[in-house]
C-alpha positions as CSV (number, residue, x, y, z in Angstrom):
1,M,0.0,0.0,0.0
2,A,1.4,3.4,-1.0
3,A,2.3,5.8,1.7
4,T,-0.1,8.7,2.2
5,M,1.4,12.1,1.2
6,P,1.9,14.3,4.2
7,L,0.8,17.8,4.9
8,V,4.1,19.7,5.2
9,V,4.4,22.8,7.4
10,G,7.4,25.1,7.6
11,V,8.7,25.8,11.1
12,D,11.0,28.6,12.3
13,G,10.0,29.1,15.9
14,S,8.1,32.4,15.2
15,A,4.6,33.0,16.4
16,P,3.2,33.0,12.8
17,S,4.8,29.6,12.1
18,L,3.3,28.1,15.3
19,D,-0.1,29.4,14.2
20,A,0.6,27.5,10.9
21,V,1.5,24.4,12.9
22,D,-1.8,24.6,14.9
23,W,-3.8,25.0,11.7
24,A,-2.0,22.3,9.9
25,A,-2.3,19.8,12.7
26,R,-6.1,20.1,12.7
27,E,-6.1,19.9,8.9
28,A,-4.0,16.8,8.9
29,V,-6.3,15.0,11.3
30,L,-9.4,16.2,9.3
31,H,-8.0,14.7,6.1
32,A,-6.4,11.7,7.7
33,V,-2.9,12.5,6.4
34,P,0.4,12.7,8.3
35,L,1.9,16.0,9.4
36,H,5.5,16.6,8.5
37,L,7.3,19.5,10.2
38,V,10.3,21.0,8.3
39,H,12.8,23.4,10.0
40,A,15.6,24.5,7.7
41,A,18.8,25.3,9.6
42,A,22.2,26.6,8.7
43,P,25.2,24.2,9.3
44,G,26.2,24.2,12.9
45,Q,22.9,25.9,14.0
46,D,21.1,24.3,16.9
47,A,17.7,23.4,15.5
48,S,16.3,21.4,18.4
49,G,14.4,24.2,20.1
50,P,12.0,25.3,17.3
51,I,11.2,21.7,16.1
52,T,10.6,20.4,19.6
53,T,8.3,23.3,20.4
54,A,6.4,22.8,17.2
55,S,6.1,19.1,17.7
56,E,4.7,19.5,21.2
57,R,2.3,22.1,20.0
58,A,1.0,19.9,17.1
59,E,0.5,16.9,19.3
60,D,-1.3,18.9,22.0
61,G,-3.7,20.4,19.6
62,A,-4.7,17.4,17.5
63,A,-5.4,13.9,19.0
64,G,-4.4,11.0,16.8
65,L,-2.0,13.0,14.7
66,R,0.7,11.1,12.8
67,L,3.8,13.3,13.1
68,S,7.3,13.4,11.6
69,T,10.0,16.0,11.6
70,E,12.9,17.0,9.4
71,V,15.8,19.4,9.9
72,P,17.5,19.9,6.5
73,R,20.7,22.0,6.3
74,D,19.5,24.2,3.6
75,D,17.7,27.5,3.0
76,A,14.0,27.5,3.9
77,V,12.6,27.9,0.4
78,S,14.7,25.1,-1.1
79,A,13.9,22.8,1.8
80,L,10.1,23.4,1.6
81,L,10.0,23.1,-2.2
82,R,11.8,19.8,-2.0
83,A,9.4,18.5,0.6
84,G,6.4,19.8,-1.4
85,R,7.2,17.6,-4.4
86,K,5.5,14.7,-2.6
87,A,3.1,16.6,-0.3
88,F,-0.6,16.8,0.2
89,A,0.0,20.6,0.6
90,L,2.5,23.0,1.9
91,V,1.6,25.3,4.9
92,V,3.5,28.4,5.9
93,G,2.9,31.3,8.3
94,T,2.7,35.0,7.3
95,R,6.1,36.1,8.4
96,G,8.9,34.3,10.2
97,R,11.9,35.4,12.1
98,G,13.9,38.2,10.5
99,G,10.8,39.9,9.0
100,L,8.8,42.8,10.4
101,T,5.6,41.7,12.1
102,G,2.4,42.7,10.4
103,L,-0.1,41.6,7.8
104,L,2.2,41.1,4.8
105,L,3.5,37.8,3.7
106,G,7.2,37.2,4.1
107,S,9.7,36.4,1.3
108,V,9.8,32.7,2.1
109,G,6.0,32.3,1.9
110,L,5.8,34.2,-1.3
111,A,8.6,32.3,-2.9
112,V,7.1,29.0,-1.9
113,A,3.6,30.0,-3.1
114,A,5.1,31.0,-6.5
115,R,7.2,27.9,-7.1
116,A,5.6,24.9,-5.3
117,D,4.3,21.8,-7.2
118,C,1.5,21.3,-4.7
119,P,-1.2,23.6,-3.1
120,V,0.2,26.1,-0.7
121,V,-1.6,27.5,2.3
122,V,-0.6,30.7,4.0
123,V,-2.1,30.8,7.4
124,R,-3.4,34.3,8.0
125,G,-6.0,36.1,10.1
126,S,-7.3,36.2,13.6
127,R,-7.8,33.2,15.8
128,E,-11.5,32.9,14.9
129,H,-10.6,32.8,11.2
130,R,-8.1,30.0,11.9
131,S,-10.3,27.9,14.1
132,G,-13.2,27.0,11.8
133,R,-15.7,29.3,13.5
134,F,-17.5,30.5,10.4
135,G,-18.4,27.2,8.8
136,R,-17.7,28.6,5.3
137,I,-15.1,28.0,2.6
138,V,-14.8,30.6,-0.2
139,V,-13.4,29.9,-3.7
140,G,-12.7,32.4,-6.5
141,V,-14.0,31.3,-9.9
142,E,-12.6,32.8,-13.1
143,D,-14.0,32.8,-16.6
144,G,-11.7,30.1,-18.0
145,E,-9.9,27.0,-16.8
146,E,-7.4,28.4,-14.4
147,S,-9.6,28.0,-11.3
148,D,-10.9,24.5,-12.2
149,T,-8.6,22.7,-9.8
150,A,-9.2,25.3,-7.1
151,V,-12.9,24.7,-7.3
152,E,-12.4,20.9,-7.0
153,Y,-10.2,21.4,-3.9
154,A,-12.8,23.8,-2.5
155,F,-15.5,21.2,-2.7
156,R,-13.3,18.7,-1.0
157,E,-12.5,21.1,1.8
158,A,-16.2,21.9,2.3
159,H,-17.0,18.2,2.2
160,V,-14.6,17.1,4.9
161,R,-15.6,20.1,7.1
162,R,-19.3,19.6,6.4
163,C,-19.6,23.3,5.8
164,E,-20.9,25.8,3.3
165,L,-19.0,26.6,0.1
166,L,-19.3,30.1,-1.3
167,A,-18.3,30.4,-4.9
168,V,-17.5,34.0,-6.0
169,H,-17.2,35.2,-9.6
170,A,-16.4,38.9,-10.2
171,W,-16.8,40.5,-13.6
172,S,-16.5,43.9,-15.2
173,A,-18.0,45.2,-18.4
174,P,-15.6,46.4,-21.1
175,P,-14.8,50.2,-20.8
176,G,-17.5,52.2,-22.5
177,A,-19.9,49.4,-22.8
178,L,-23.6,50.3,-22.9
179,P,-25.9,49.2,-20.1
180,E,-28.1,47.5,-22.8
181,P,-26.0,47.0,-25.9
182,P,-27.8,47.0,-29.2
183,P,-28.4,43.6,-30.9
184,G,-25.4,42.5,-32.9
185,S,-22.9,44.7,-31.2
186,W,-19.5,43.4,-30.1
187,Y,-20.5,43.6,-26.4
188,A,-23.7,41.6,-27.0
189,L,-21.8,38.9,-29.0
190,E,-18.7,38.6,-26.8
191,A,-19.4,39.7,-23.3
192,H,-22.7,37.9,-23.2
193,R,-21.5,34.7,-24.8
194,R,-21.1,33.3,-21.2
195,P,-23.1,35.4,-18.7
196,P,-21.5,35.6,-15.3
197,A,-24.0,33.3,-13.7
198,Q,-23.3,30.7,-16.3
199,V,-19.5,30.9,-15.6
200,L,-20.3,29.8,-12.1
201,D,-22.8,27.1,-13.1
202,D,-20.3,25.6,-15.6
203,A,-17.4,25.6,-13.0
204,L,-19.5,24.1,-10.3
205,R,-21.4,21.4,-12.2
206,G,-18.8,18.7,-12.3
207,P,-17.5,19.0,-8.7
208,A,-21.1,19.2,-7.4
209,K,-21.7,15.7,-8.8
210,R,-18.6,14.3,-7.2
211,Y,-19.4,15.9,-3.8
212,P,-23.2,15.5,-3.5
213,G,-24.8,17.1,-0.5
214,T,-22.4,20.0,-0.3
215,T,-24.2,23.2,0.4
216,V,-23.1,25.7,-2.3
217,T,-23.9,29.4,-2.4
218,R,-23.2,31.3,-5.6
219,R,-22.2,35.0,-5.6
220,V,-21.8,37.1,-8.8
221,V,-20.2,40.5,-8.2
222,E,-19.8,43.3,-10.8
223,G,-16.4,44.8,-9.8
224,P,-12.8,44.0,-9.0
225,A,-12.2,40.4,-8.0
226,R,-9.8,41.2,-5.3
227,Q,-12.3,43.3,-3.5
228,A,-15.1,40.8,-3.9
229,L,-12.9,38.0,-2.5
230,L,-11.5,40.0,0.4
231,E,-15.1,40.9,1.4
232,A,-16.2,37.3,1.1
233,A,-13.2,36.1,3.1
234,A,-14.2,38.3,6.1
235,E,-16.5,35.6,7.3
236,A,-14.7,32.5,6.0
237,D,-12.4,29.8,7.4
238,L,-10.4,29.3,4.2
239,L,-10.1,31.1,0.8
240,L,-9.1,29.2,-2.3
241,V,-7.8,30.6,-5.5
242,G,-6.2,29.1,-8.6
243,A,-2.9,29.8,-10.3
244,G,-1.7,28.9,-13.8
245,E,1.8,27.8,-14.8
246,R,4.4,30.4,-15.6
247,R,5.2,30.4,-19.3
248,G,8.7,29.3,-20.2
249,R,9.8,29.1,-16.5
250,P,9.1,26.7,-13.6
251,G,6.5,27.8,-11.0
252,L,3.2,29.6,-11.0
253,Q,2.1,32.8,-12.4
254,L,0.9,34.7,-9.4
255,G,-1.1,37.6,-10.7
256,V,-2.2,40.8,-8.9
257,I,-5.2,39.2,-7.3
258,N,-3.1,36.3,-5.9
259,H,-0.6,38.8,-4.4
260,V,-3.3,41.0,-2.8
261,L,-5.0,38.0,-1.2
262,L,-1.7,36.4,0.0
263,H,-0.7,39.7,1.6
264,H,-4.1,41.0,2.9
265,A,-6.7,38.2,3.2
266,P,-8.4,38.0,6.6
267,C,-8.3,34.2,6.7
268,P,-6.0,31.4,5.6
269,V,-5.4,31.3,1.8
270,M,-4.8,28.3,-0.3
271,V,-3.2,28.8,-3.8
272,V,-4.0,25.8,-6.0
273,P,-1.9,25.1,-9.1
274,R,-4.0,24.2,-12.1
275,T,-3.6,20.5,-13.0
């Protein structure tokens, strides 16, 4: 029987990384996968403290957790990317040691989110947003295929949590478009080929069949996607967004929306590579 891929979390001893450990431990038990703690350390550096603290924290917060640890002598980004090649997902905190405290995502987290082969979760927000208080998962749905895998993952997350899934699609009319374009106009032919509500219906149809019984709420918003998703995430336990592959280079193409959410979302954010 093949080994189950672990949920990998980066540890550095900082408060945000311990928040990530807490979140990841509960998530690992929820999905019945092992939790693997990775603490990258320079040669000769004593790494026992942070990994021991994180291990004790994980075991105290999640009964029945299958736990393993690793202390690679490497930089944090390389160590996490390597561990993520065979991971259920990678989990990081907002900022680690050496960075200013605050809302913004640190350089390690951003680099991991942009280059990982698996989904990456940045654990953000207040305690209530990290504890499953709201009973809601939010997923951003784009007009195209880039968010298809994110939608699939969102259904899975809502299914295991037995919570509501809120699917959000934001759209904007072309500049100068008429409120009611005349028949035969470009706007009528192109912009209305797939109405916003249909974009949501098409994206949700397949996963809804694979996860029957999931409570799904649809929200169509005319306006910037980043604003619509930030507002939806204000009462959510997890926000999921997709990311496409970078053309001609390894890694993901994190656009403006991804960056805004990774730096400012009020709840944990999962970036899901399109597969």
